[in-house]
N, C-alpha and C positions, 0 to 999 in steps of 0.2 A: 260465117259472117263475111261481108264484103271486105275489100282492102281497107286497112286501118287508115283513117284520116286524122289529121291534127285538128284541134279546136279551131285554129286559124283558117284552115282549109274549109271546114264546115261553115264557119261564119261567112267567109267569102262566097261560098255557094248559096248560102241562105240569102245574103244580100242580093246576089245576082238574080236569084229567082223571084225576089219580091220588089226590087227597087223601082221597076217600071210603074208600079201602082202607088208609089210613095210621092208625096208632093215635093219633097226636097231630095229625092234620090237616096242613095245609101251612104253618102259622104259622112253624115253625122254618126251613123251607126259604126262604120269602120274607124272613124277618128276616135270615138270614145272607147271602143274595144282596143284599139292600138295603144291608147294612152294607159288604160287601167287593167286590161285583161291579158293582152298578148304578152307583155313582159312577164307575167306570172305563169300562165299556162297556155299561151298561144301555140307553142310547139309540142304540147302534150297530146297524146292520142285522145280523141274525144271520148273514147270508152273509159279512160282513166281519170277524167275530170271528176273530182269528188268534193265533198263539203269543205275540207280544209283548204283546198285550192280556191274555191269560190269565196270563202271567207277572207283569204289572204288578199284577193283582188278588191273586194268590196268594203270590208270593214275599215280600212284606213281612211276612206272618204265618206263613210256613212253619216257621220255627224257634221263634218266640215262642208261637204257638198251633197246634201241629202237628195236633191232632185237628180243630179248627175248620177249619184250612187244607185238610186232606184232605177233609173233608165238603164244603166249598165247591167244591174242585176236582172232586169226584165229581158234585156237583149241576150244575156247568157242563157236564161231560161228558155227563150224561144229557139236559140240555136241548138241547145241540148234536146229539146223536144223534137226538132226537125231531124236531128241525128238519130234519135230513137226510132222515129217513124221510117227512117231510111235503113234501119237495121244496123246502124253503126255503133249503137250502145244499148245497154240493157239496164233494167232497174229504175229506181226513182230519179227524179231530177233534183240535184243538190242546190239548184238556184231557185226552186219553187218558194214563193212567199207564203201562200195560204197553208196554214197548218204545219209549216216547216221553219223557214227563216224568221217568220214573225215571232217565233218563240225565243229566238236568240238575239235578234237585233231590235233596237227600240223603234217604235213607230215614228214617222217623220214629225208628227205634231208634238211628240215628246222631245224632239231634238232641236227644233227651230221655232222660236216664239213668233207668233204673228205680230207684225209691226204695221200698224195702220198709219198711213201718211196723211198729213193735213192737205186739204184741197186748196188749190190756188184761188185766192179771192177773185171773184168775177171781174172786178175793176182792173185787175192786173193781167187779164188774159190777152188783151190787145197788144200790150207791150211784149208779153211773152211770145206771142205769135210772130211779131216783127223780128225778135231775136232768133226764134226757131227757123224762120225763113232764111236767115243768113248761113245756117249750117247746111252742108252739102251731102252728108251721109244719108244712107237709106233709113236708118232709125229715126232721123229727124222728120223725114217725109211720112213715115208710119205714124209717128206721134201726131203730126199735123193732121193727117187723115182721121185719126181717132178723135181728135178734138173737134174737128169740123163735122163729123158724123155722129158724135156722142155715142159711139159704139163701144162695146166691151173689147178689151185687148185681144181676147181669143177670137172674136169675130173678125177683127181687123187683120190679125196675123193669118187667119184662115181664108181671107178674101181672095178671090180669083179674078184675073183680068177680064174674063168673059162675063163677069157680073157688074162691071163698071162701064158706064157710058160717059166718057169724059166730055163729049160734045154737049150732051143733054144735062150733064151734071147730076147723073142719077146712078145710085148703087142699088142693084136689085139683089142684095145678099140673100142667100138661101138660109133657112133655119139650120142651126148647128146639127140637128139630128140627120139632116140630109147629106152631110159631108161624109166623104169616104175616109 
């Protein structure tokens, strides 16, 4: 086997190899791993990462932050798969969901009830837009764009500048399936 690398080193190499193709780079990846995983097993040899370590990192946030927890679990799984394909570890992947962690952790829909929000009455939209215009942060502009286009949040968040012609006031968004 090649020189032993820590989980942190493997994660950094994985991110470096893939971030050029990611819309937001690897910052979110490394930030979430730095917060939840590296303190538990970042400095452990990647070959030694096992189910108890994965559970120690993921289980405390599984019901409190289910989306984050699943993202973290998925990222650990991908780094461990990468390490296995590089010959840095052997055996199964302790972070695998299907047929593995799904048997010991509750599914997300079991931990977080769906809460539907009431729609803003259409007569109040004008006043809301005036107040929204006063805010200067990016999220206010994103919400304004979403309201003006009547698009779904995932479409708006996934929009790319090359799809928007500000002069013509046209957004030629591609279908979701075409996005990388």
